DRENPA-3360 file (N, C-alpha, C; in nm, 2 decimals, always signed):
BEGIN
1 = MSGDEMAG = +4.03/+0.62/+12.67/+3.94/+0.64/+12.56/+3.93/+0.79/+12.54 ~ +3.95/+0.84/+12.42/+3.94/+0.99/+12.39/+3.79/+1.03/+12.37 ~ +3.77/+1.16/+12.36/+3.63/+1.21/+12.35/+3.57/+1.17/+12.21 ~ +3.65/+1.15/+12.10/+3.59/+1.12/+11.97/+3.56/+0.97/+11.97 ~ +3.62/+0.89/+12.05/+3.60/+0.74/+12.04/+3.48/+0.70/+12.12 ~ +3.42/+0.79/+12.20/+3.31/+0.76/+12.28/+3.19/+0.73/+12.19 ~ +3.10/+0.64/+12.24/+2.98/+0.61/+12.16/+2.89/+0.73/+12.15 ~ +2.85/+0.75/+12.03/+2.75/+0.86/+12.00/+2.81/+1.00/+11.99;
9 = AIPYDVQE = +2.94/+1.01/+12.00/+3.01/+1.14/+11.99/+3.00/+1.19/+11.84 ~ +2.96/+1.32/+11.83/+2.95/+1.38/+11.70/+3.06/+1.48/+11.69 ~ +3.14/+1.48/+11.58/+3.24/+1.58/+11.56/+3.18/+1.72/+11.56 ~ +3.26/+1.82/+11.60/+3.20/+1.96/+11.61/+3.16/+2.01/+11.48 ~ +3.23/+1.98/+11.37/+3.19/+2.03/+11.24/+3.06/+1.97/+11.18 ~ +3.01/+1.87/+11.24/+2.89/+1.80/+11.19/+2.77/+1.84/+11.28 ~ +2.79/+1.89/+11.40/+2.68/+1.92/+11.49/+2.59/+2.03/+11.43 ~ +2.46/+2.03/+11.47/+2.37/+2.13/+11.42/+2.40/+2.26/+11.50;
17 = PLWVEEPV = +2.37/+2.37/+11.44/+2.40/+2.50/+11.52/+2.31/+2.51/+11.64 ~ +2.35/+2.58/+11.74/+2.27/+2.60/+11.86/+2.15/+2.68/+11.83 ~ +2.15/+2.78/+11.74/+2.04/+2.87/+11.72/+2.00/+2.85/+11.57 ~ +1.87/+2.81/+11.56/+1.81/+2.79/+11.42/+1.70/+2.89/+11.40 ~ +1.71/+2.97/+11.30/+1.61/+3.06/+11.27/+1.49/+2.99/+11.21 ~ +1.37/+3.01/+11.27/+1.25/+2.96/+11.21/+1.16/+3.07/+11.17 ~ +1.09/+3.06/+11.06/+1.00/+3.16/+11.02/+0.89/+3.19/+11.12 ~ +0.86/+3.31/+11.14/+0.76/+3.35/+11.24/+0.62/+3.31/+11.19;
25 = GTPRLPDP = +0.53/+3.27/+11.28/+0.40/+3.22/+11.24/+0.31/+3.34/+11.21 ~ +0.32/+3.45/+11.29/+0.23/+3.56/+11.26/+0.31/+3.68/+11.22 ~ +0.26/+3.76/+11.14/+0.33/+3.88/+11.10/+0.35/+3.98/+11.21 ~ +0.45/+4.06/+11.20/+0.48/+4.16/+11.31/+0.37/+4.27/+11.31 ~ +0.34/+4.32/+11.42/+0.24/+4.42/+11.43/+0.29/+4.55/+11.37 ~ +0.20/+4.63/+11.31/+0.25/+4.76/+11.26/+0.30/+4.85/+11.37 ~ +0.40/+4.94/+11.33/+0.46/+5.02/+11.44/+0.37/+5.10/+11.52 ~ +0.27/+5.17/+11.47/+0.18/+5.25/+11.56/+0.10/+5.16/+11.66;
33 = VRNAAVRA = +0.07/+5.04/+11.61/-0.01/+4.95/+11.70/+0.09/+4.89/+11.81 ~ +0.21/+4.86/+11.77/+0.31/+4.81/+11.87/+0.34/+4.92/+11.97 ~ +0.35/+5.05/+11.93/+0.38/+5.15/+12.02/+0.26/+5.17/+12.12 ~ +0.14/+5.16/+12.07/+0.02/+5.17/+12.16/+0.02/+5.05/+12.26 ~ +0.06/+4.93/+12.21/+0.06/+4.81/+12.29/+0.16/+4.82/+12.40 ~ +0.28/+4.87/+12.37/+0.38/+4.88/+12.47/+0.34/+4.99/+12.57 ~ +0.28/+5.10/+12.53/+0.23/+5.20/+12.62/+0.13/+5.14/+12.72 ~ +0.04/+5.06/+12.66/-0.07/+5.00/+12.74/-0.01/+4.90/+12.84;
41 = VIIVSLTM = +0.09/+4.82/+12.80/+0.15/+4.73/+12.90/+0.22/+4.80/+13.01 ~ +0.29/+4.91/+12.98/+0.35/+4.98/+13.09/+0.25/+5.04/+13.18 ~ +0.15/+5.10/+13.13/+0.05/+5.17/+13.21/-0.02/+5.06/+13.30 ~ -0.06/+4.95/+13.24/-0.13/+4.84/+13.32/-0.04/+4.79/+13.43 ~ +0.09/+4.77/+13.40/+0.18/+4.72/+13.50/+0.20/+4.82/+13.61 ~ +0.21/+4.95/+13.58/+0.22/+5.05/+13.69/+0.09/+5.05/+13.77 ~ -0.02/+5.03/+13.71/-0.15/+5.02/+13.78/-0.15/+4.91/+13.88 ~ -0.10/+4.79/+13.83/-0.09/+4.68/+13.92/+0.00/+4.70/+14.04;
49 = VLGMVAIL = +0.11/+4.77/+14.01/+0.21/+4.80/+14.12/+0.14/+4.89/+14.22 ~ +0.08/+5.00/+14.17/+0.01/+5.09/+14.26/-0.10/+5.02/+14.34 ~ -0.17/+4.93/+14.28/-0.28/+4.85/+14.35/-0.22/+4.77/+14.46 ~ -0.10/+4.71/+14.44/-0.04/+4.63/+14.54/+0.01/+4.72/+14.66 ~ +0.07/+4.84/+14.62/+0.11/+4.94/+14.72/-0.01/+4.98/+14.81 ~ -0.12/+5.01/+14.74/-0.24/+5.05/+14.82/-0.29/+4.94/+14.91 ~ -0.28/+4.81/+14.87/-0.33/+4.70/+14.95/-0.23/+4.69/+15.07 ~ -0.10/+4.69/+15.04/+0.00/+4.67/+15.15/-0.01/+4.78/+15.25;
57 = CTLAGSWF = -0.02/+4.91/+15.20/-0.03/+5.02/+15.29/-0.16/+5.01/+15.38 ~ -0.27/+4.96/+15.32/-0.39/+4.95/+15.40/-0.37/+4.84/+15.50 ~ -0.31/+4.73/+15.47/-0.29/+4.63/+15.57/-0.19/+4.67/+15.68 ~ -0.10/+4.76/+15.64/+0.00/+4.81/+15.74/-0.05/+4.92/+15.82 ~ -0.17/+4.98/+15.78/-0.22/+5.09/+15.85/-0.15/+5.22/+15.83 ~ -0.08/+5.23/+15.71/+0.00/+5.35/+15.68/-0.09/+5.47/+15.63 ~ -0.04/+5.59/+15.65/-0.11/+5.71/+15.60/-0.11/+5.72/+15.45 ~ -0.02/+5.64/+15.39/-0.01/+5.65/+15.24/-0.12/+5.56/+15.17;
65 = AFPALLST = -0.20/+5.50/+15.25/-0.30/+5.41/+15.19/-0.40/+5.48/+15.10 ~ -0.45/+5.60/+15.16/-0.55/+5.67/+15.08/-0.50/+5.74/+14.96 ~ -0.38/+5.81/+14.96/-0.33/+5.86/+14.83/-0.30/+5.75/+14.73 ~ -0.25/+5.63/+14.78/-0.22/+5.52/+14.69/-0.35/+5.47/+14.63 ~ -0.46/+5.47/+14.70/-0.59/+5.42/+14.65/-0.64/+5.52/+14.54 ~ -0.62/+5.65/+14.57/-0.67/+5.75/+14.47/-0.59/+5.74/+14.34 ~ -0.45/+5.72/+14.36/-0.37/+5.71/+14.24/-0.40/+5.58/+14.16 ~ -0.44/+5.47/+14.23/-0.47/+5.35/+14.17/-0.60/+5.37/+14.09;
73 = VVSTVAAT = -0.70/+5.44/+14.14/-0.82/+5.46/+14.06/-0.79/+5.54/+13.94 ~ -0.71/+5.65/+13.95/-0.68/+5.73/+13.83/-0.60/+5.65/+13.73 ~ -0.51/+5.56/+13.78/-0.43/+5.48/+13.70/-0.51/+5.37/+13.63 ~ -0.62/+5.33/+13.69/-0.71/+5.23/+13.63/-0.78/+5.29/+13.51 ~ -0.82/+5.42/+13.53/-0.88/+5.49/+13.41/-0.78/+5.50/+13.30 ~ -0.66/+5.54/+13.33/-0.56/+5.55/+13.23/-0.53/+5.42/+13.16 ~ -0.52/+5.31/+13.24/-0.50/+5.18/+13.18/-0.61/+5.14/+13.09 ~ -0.73/+5.17/+13.13/-0.85/+5.14/+13.04/-0.83/+5.22/+12.91;
81 = WGVLDVWV = -0.79/+5.35/+12.92/-0.77/+5.43/+12.80/-0.66/+5.37/+12.71 ~ -0.55/+5.32/+12.78/-0.44/+5.26/+12.70/-0.48/+5.14/+12.63 ~ -0.56/+5.05/+12.69/-0.60/+4.93/+12.62/-0.70/+4.97/+12.50 ~ -0.79/+5.06/+12.53/-0.88/+5.11/+12.42/-0.80/+5.17/+12.31 ~ -0.69/+5.24/+12.34/-0.60/+5.30/+12.24/-0.54/+5.20/+12.15 ~ -0.50/+5.09/+12.20/-0.45/+4.98/+12.12/-0.55/+4.93/+12.02 ~ -0.67/+4.91/+12.07/-0.78/+4.86/+11.99/-0.81/+4.96/+11.88 ~ -0.83/+5.09/+11.91/-0.86/+5.19/+11.81/-0.75/+5.21/+11.71;
89 = TRQVWNQR = -0.62/+5.21/+11.76/-0.51/+5.23/+11.67/-0.51/+5.11/+11.57 ~ -0.53/+4.99/+11.62/-0.53/+4.87/+11.53/-0.64/+4.88/+11.42 ~ -0.76/+4.93/+11.47/-0.87/+4.94/+11.37/-0.84/+5.05/+11.27 ~ -0.79/+5.16/+11.31/-0.76/+5.27/+11.22/-0.65/+5.23/+11.12 ~ -0.55/+5.16/+11.17/-0.44/+5.11/+11.08/-0.50/+5.01/+10.98 ~ -0.58/+4.92/+11.02/-0.64/+4.83/+10.93/-0.73/+4.90/+10.82 ~ -0.80/+5.00/+10.86/-0.88/+5.07/+10.77/-0.80/+5.15/+10.67 ~ -0.69/+5.21/+10.71/-0.60/+5.29/+10.62/-0.51/+5.20/+10.54;
97 = NGVVSTPS = -0.45/+5.10/+10.59/-0.35/+5.02/+10.52/-0.38/+4.88/+10.51 ~ -0.49/+4.83/+10.56/-0.52/+4.69/+10.55/-0.57/+4.64/+10.42 ~ -0.61/+4.52/+10.41/-0.66/+4.46/+10.29/-0.80/+4.51/+10.27 ~ -0.83/+4.55/+10.15/-0.97/+4.60/+10.12/-1.05/+4.47/+10.09 ~ -1.16/+4.46/+10.17/-1.24/+4.34/+10.16/-1.36/+4.35/+10.07 ~ -1.34/+4.40/+9.95/-1.45/+4.40/+9.85/-1.43/+4.29/+9.76 ~ -1.53/+4.22/+9.72/-1.51/+4.11/+9.63/-1.47/+4.15/+9.49 ~ -1.37/+4.09/+9.44/-1.32/+4.12/+9.31/-1.41/+4.07/+9.20;
105 = SAARRLRR = -1.39/+4.12/+9.08/-1.47/+4.08/+8.97/-1.45/+3.93/+8.94 ~ -1.32/+3.88/+8.97/-1.29/+3.74/+8.95/-1.38/+3.65/+9.04 ~ -1.39/+3.70/+9.17/-1.47/+3.63/+9.26/-1.61/+3.62/+9.22 ~ -1.66/+3.74/+9.17/-1.80/+3.74/+9.13/-1.82/+3.64/+9.01 ~ -1.73/+3.64/+8.92/-1.74/+3.56/+8.80/-1.74/+3.41/+8.84 ~ -1.65/+3.37/+8.94/-1.65/+3.23/+8.98/-1.78/+3.20/+9.05 ~ -1.83/+3.29/+9.13/-1.96/+3.26/+9.20/-2.07/+3.24/+9.10 ~ -2.07/+3.33/+9.00/-2.18/+3.32/+8.89/-2.17/+3.19/+8.82;
113 = ERRRQRRA = -2.04/+3.14/+8.79/-2.03/+3.02/+8.72/-2.07/+2.90/+8.80 ~ -2.04/+2.90/+8.93/-2.08/+2.79/+9.02/-2.23/+2.79/+9.03 ~ -2.29/+2.91/+9.04/-2.44/+2.91/+9.05/-2.50/+2.85/+8.92 ~ -2.45/+2.88/+8.80/-2.50/+2.83/+8.68/-2.48/+2.68/+8.68 ~ -2.37/+2.63/+8.73/-2.35/+2.48/+8.73/-2.45/+2.42/+8.82 ~ -2.48/+2.48/+8.94/-2.57/+2.42/+9.03/-2.71/+2.42/+8.97 ~ -2.75/+2.53/+8.90/-2.88/+2.53/+8.83/-2.89/+2.43/+8.73 ~ -2.78/+2.41/+8.65/-2.79/+2.32/+8.54/-2.80/+2.17/+8.59;
121 = QRAQDRGR = -2.73/+2.15/+8.70/-2.73/+2.02/+8.77/-2.87/+1.99/+8.82 ~ -2.93/+2.09/+8.89/-3.07/+2.07/+8.94/-3.17/+2.05/+8.83 ~ -3.15/+2.12/+8.72/-3.24/+2.11/+8.60/-3.23/+1.97/+8.54 ~ -3.10/+1.92/+8.53/-3.08/+1.79/+8.48/-3.14/+1.68/+8.56 ~ -3.13/+1.70/+8.70/-3.18/+1.60/+8.79/-3.33/+1.60/+8.77 ~ -3.40/+1.71/+8.75/-3.54/+1.71/+8.73/-3.58/+1.67/+8.59 ~ -3.49/+1.66/+8.50/-3.52/+1.61/+8.36/-3.56/+1.73/+8.27 ~ -3.53/+1.85/+8.30/-3.56/+1.96/+8.22/-3.43/+2.01/+8.16;
129 = PARAAMSE = -3.44/+2.08/+8.04/-3.32/+2.14/+7.99/-3.28/+2.27/+8.07 ~ -3.15/+2.29/+8.08/-3.10/+2.41/+8.15/-3.13/+2.53/+8.07 ~ -3.16/+2.65/+8.15/-3.18/+2.77/+8.08/-3.05/+2.82/+8.01 ~ -3.07/+2.89/+7.90/-2.96/+2.95/+7.83/-2.89/+3.05/+7.92 ~ -2.76/+3.06/+7.91/-2.68/+3.16/+7.99/-2.71/+3.29/+7.93 ~ -2.73/+3.39/+8.02/-2.75/+3.53/+7.98/-2.61/+3.59/+7.95 ~ -2.61/+3.69/+7.86/-2.49/+3.75/+7.83/-2.44/+3.84/+7.94 ~ -2.31/+3.84/+7.97/-2.26/+3.91/+8.08/-2.25/+4.06/+8.04;
137 = A = -2.29/+4.14/+8.14/-2.29/+4.29/+8.11/-2.16/+4.35/+8.17;
% end
């Protein structure tokens, strides 16, 4: 029996491709924020390596334990700065290039119309006539 005659065999020209591009769920980080994040990850990983070196040197009773401990403390401060740098860079980028979150006049108009409809409905439920709409300025 040949390969094509086997049950469930799919010819090569009908098979789905091995790699299917799917749209990404979240947008890519802006370049300055990505740069700060990469810097922070490198600094944090080096800090963790230095911490392990300090622990292992302490357990081994090596003379290098104290300098490794000091460099770990300094590296921890630098790692904290790196993580804060990501946060600050992201905030600055959002303020300079992000979406301005002021309500538009269309949003105000829709809110005003909904408010009028609710007032009219409440007045109708109470049995009173609704107030006349004021002219928009």
